[in-house]
Each structure stands twice: as C-alpha cells, then as structure tokens.
N, C-alpha and C positions, 0 to 999 in steps of 0.2 A: 504494500500500500504506500502510495506517495505521501510525503509529508509536505504537501503544497500549502501555501497560505490560505487560511479560511476566514480571517478577520483582519481588517485593516482600519486603523484609526490614526488620523494625523500622519506622523512619520513612523508609526509603529505598525508592525505586521506580526501576526500570530499564526503559527501552524496548528494543525489539528492536535498534535501531541502537546504543544505548549498550552493550548486551551484546555485540553483534558487534564494536564498536570496541574495547572492553576486552579481549575474547578475542583479537582480531587483534593488538593490542599485545603481549599476553603471548606469543602464538605467534612474533611477530617477535623479541621479546627472547630467548626460549628458543633460537631458531635462530641468533641473532647473537652470543650469549655465547661467550666463549672457553673453553668446557668441553672438557676433554681426555678422551680415551677412558679409561674406567675410573673417572672421577669419579662420585660419586653426587649427585643432586639430590633433595632431599626436600621434601615438602609436608606440613605439619601443619595441618589445617584442621578446624574444627567445621562444622556445617551452616550455611554462610555463602554469600553470593553469589560470593565469590572461587572457590569450588569449581566453580561452574557455568562461570565464565570459563575455568578450567583445562581442564575437560572439553571445552568448545567449542574451545579452542585445539588440543587433541589431534585433534579431528575435522577441524579446518581443515588440519592437517598431513597427515592421511590423504587428504583431498580433493586436496591438492597432489601427493602421491605418485602418486595415480591419474592426475592430469592429466599429470604428467611421463611416465608410462608411455605414455599415449595419444599425446603429442607425439612421443616417440622412435619409436613405431611408424610415425607418419605421415612423419617425417623419413627413416626407413629406406626408405620407398617413393618418395622424391623430392619430397615436399612441402617447400617452403621453411619455415624455422623460424618466422618471424613468422606465416605463414598457418596452420601447424600449431597454434600457440598460440591463435590466434583460433578455429580449428575446434574446439579443446578447450574453448571458451567461457570463456576467460580474458581479461579486459580490464583497462584502467586500470593503476594502479600495480602490480597483481599480474602484468601481462603481462611487464614487463621483468624482474621478479624471477624469474618462471618461466623465461624465456628463459635467464637466467644459470644457473639451477639445472640446466636441461636440458644445458647445455654442461659442467657439472661432474660430473654423475652418469653413471657408466658403465652402459651397458645391462645388463651382466652383474650389476650391483648391484641391479637392480630386483626380481627375485624375493625376495631377502633383505629389501629395503625393504618390499615388500608384506606379507611375513610379519611383519615387525616392527610394522607399522601394525596388523595384525590382532591381534597379541599385546598391543599397547598398548591397543587398544580393549577387549579382554577384561579386562586388568588394571584399567583405569579403572572397570570395572563390578564389580570385586571377584571376577572369575572367574580362576582360575589362580593360580600363584605367581610372584612376581618383584617387581621394583621398577619401577613405572610411570614414575617420573621418570628412572631410568637409561635405560629404553627411549626416552623422549622425547628425552633428550640425545643418544642414539645416532642417532636418526632425524634430528635437527637437524644433527649433524655429517655424516651421510651426504649430506644435501641440500646441504651445503657442499663435498662432494667428498672427505670424510674416510672412512676405512674404518668400516663398521658394526661395532659391538662388541656382544658378548652381554650381556644383562641378568644381574645377579646378585641 
C-alpha cells in the first residue's frame, strides 16, 4: 500500500500512516487519562488537521468496542482469549491491549458501550445533542472497566 499524502493543510502534508499514528496516539491518550466520571473534555478547533485526528480516534475506539464484543462472544462459546482476539483480526500491540480490555469490560456493559459509540459517532458528525468529548471520556473509562456515564 502506498503511503501517499491524504491530508494537506497550509504547508503541511500528512500521509495515511502519519494520520493513523497521530489519531492512534490521541485515542491512547484519551483512554489512558485519569478522567473521572462527570468531567467534561472539550475540543475547540477550527478547520484544522487536528480535527481529523480526533474524529479518527473516535472511530478507532468504536472499532475496538466492536472487537471486544466479538471476542467476548467467542470466549463465551469456549474459544481461548488469545485465539478469540486473533479471530477478531486484532494483532500486534493492539492485541495485548484488547486482551486486557476484554478482561475489564463486563459483558453486561457492552450494549451500553455500543450505544455510546453510536451516539459519539453521530455527535462527531454534528447530529444530535450532547457533548462528544464527554461521550468519548465515558467510553474510554468504560474500556478501562469504569462505569459508563451519561453525556451531558
């Protein structure tokens, strides 16, 4: 796959791998921050590349939630955790992170997490009412095993 430029802004150009790396870094930071339930995280951005990175980070978290759901379903049927993660097409450094997340997320929390991801996706597109950053913080906390909180 070519690593051709996919985003240009002023005199800056970003390749697909650079956008993915910057977005993944933001997703990791958001999920690892010590944000407590009820806190708000705000983004103030003009039409800049950083907005693209934030949206892609949201989509990455959504992909991870769906992978956790798939892995938990396989584990419930007797598939070993490591095999279930590979069967969900998660490899490399994401594999161990997903294995840890699967062990922290209660299966009963998945329906709420999937709804939160759908709400977050809609909010990031300007659809609906709410605070996308509060939703994102809540999903990050839920992936760390903390209770999912409602967006305000």
